[in-house]
N, C-alpha and C positions, 0 to 999 in steps of 0.2 A: 283280074284282081284290081279293085279300085283302091286308090289312096288319095290323100289330100295334098295338093300342090300348093306350097306356100307362096310362090311367085304369082301363079294364076288365081289363087284364092278360090279354088273350086276342086271338087273331086274329079279325078281323071282316071281313065283306064291305063294301067301300066304297060309300057312298051319294054320288051325283053325282060320279063320277070325272072328272077332266080332265087331259089331258096337258100337261106343262110341260117346258121346257128349262132346265137349270141353267147357271150362268155358264161352267162348263168344257165345255159342249156335251153333257153326258149327258142322257138322257131320264128323266123321272120321272112318276109319277102322284100327284095330290093329290086328296083327297076328305074326307068326313066319316064319323064313326062313327055307325051307325044308332041306337045305344042312348043314348050320352051327348053326341054332337055334337062331340066333339074332332076336330081336324084330323088326318087320317091321311096319311102320306107314304111312298111306296115308290119307290126308285131302280131303274130297269130296266137290263138288260144291254145 
């Protein structure tokens, strides 16, 4: 799963992705940037 890293300013492949559910019921994936360790977040359809 790819997500945009704000620190690296590029799309990166998530490290240790995990599925989460938001308060409004939507699904999302949360993980870490492999280069800088910043938390990456991507909302799914």
